[in-house]
C-alpha positions as CSV (number, residue, x, y, z in Angstrom):
1,M,85.5,114.0,129.8
2,G,84.9,111.7,132.8
3,I,88.5,110.3,132.7
4,S,90.6,110.4,135.8
5,P,94.2,111.5,135.7
6,T,95.2,108.3,137.4
7,Y,93.5,106.2,134.7
8,L,95.1,108.2,131.9
9,S,98.5,107.9,133.6
10,K,98.2,104.1,133.8
11,V,97.2,104.0,130.1
12,E,100.3,106.0,129.2
13,R,102.5,103.6,131.1
14,D,100.9,100.6,129.5
15,E,99.4,99.4,132.8
16,F,95.9,99.6,131.3
17,P,94.9,99.0,127.7
18,P,93.9,102.0,125.6
19,P,90.4,103.3,126.1
20,G,87.7,102.8,123.5
21,E,87.2,104.9,120.3
22,D,84.7,107.3,121.8
23,T,87.0,108.1,124.7
24,I,90.0,108.5,122.4
25,K,88.1,110.9,120.2
26,K,87.1,113.0,123.3
27,I,90.7,113.1,124.4
28,A,91.8,114.2,120.9
29,D,89.2,116.9,120.9
30,A,90.2,118.2,124.3
31,L,93.9,118.2,123.2
32,G,93.2,119.7,119.8
33,Q,94.7,116.7,118.1
34,N,93.6,114.6,115.2
35,P,91.5,111.6,116.4
36,D,92.7,109.3,113.7
37,E,96.3,109.8,114.8
38,L,95.5,109.1,118.5
39,L,93.5,106.1,117.5
40,A,96.4,104.8,115.5
41,L,98.7,105.3,118.5
42,A,96.3,103.1,120.5
43,G,96.4,100.4,117.7
44,K,92.9,101.2,116.5
45,V,91.2,102.7,113.5
46,S,88.0,104.7,113.3
47,S,84.9,102.5,113.2
48,D,83.7,104.0,109.9
49,L,86.8,102.8,108.0
50,P,86.2,99.0,107.8
51,A,82.8,99.6,106.2
52,I,84.3,101.9,103.6
53,I,87.0,99.3,102.8
54,Q,84.5,96.5,102.6
55,Q,82.5,98.3,100.0
56,R,85.4,98.0,97.5
57,P,88.0,95.7,99.2
58,R,90.2,95.0,96.2
59,Q,90.4,98.6,94.9
60,L,90.8,100.1,98.3
61,A,93.4,97.6,99.5
62,T,95.4,98.2,96.4
63,F,95.0,102.0,96.8
64,L,96.1,101.9,100.4
65,R,99.2,99.8,99.7
66,T,100.2,102.0,96.9
67,A,99.5,105.3,98.7
68,G,101.4,104.0,101.7
69,E,104.6,104.5,99.7
70,L,103.8,108.2,99.1
71,T,105.4,111.0,101.1
72,P,103.2,113.1,103.4
73,E,103.3,115.9,100.9
74,E,102.2,113.6,98.0
75,L,99.4,112.3,100.2
76,A,98.2,115.8,101.0
77,K,98.1,116.6,97.2
78,L,96.3,113.4,96.5
79,T,93.8,114.1,99.2
80,K,93.1,117.6,97.9
81,Y,92.6,116.1,94.4
82,V,90.2,113.5,95.6
83,E,88.2,116.0,97.6
84,K,87.8,118.1,94.5
85,M,86.6,115.1,92.6
86,K,83.8,114.4,95.0
87,R,82.5,117.9,95.2
88,P,79.3,118.6,93.2
89,T,80.0,120.8,90.2
């Protein structure tokens, strides 16, 4: 990945700021983790999300605020439902 153990250790101890999105995604891949979760831990979001939100700011902001109150299980059900909706029939 091109990341030294020393650098990573300093990031973990908050001696250095978190790396950029691409590096975080590489780390997530190497660890078998979800990149969105590691980005969130670094105080970041995936670069594709702002553009998605800006397409329908009012609706998506309302949706996210409402969905934020759901349990993880409810969110999983909702995600499956939305995925079914967008599939071609």
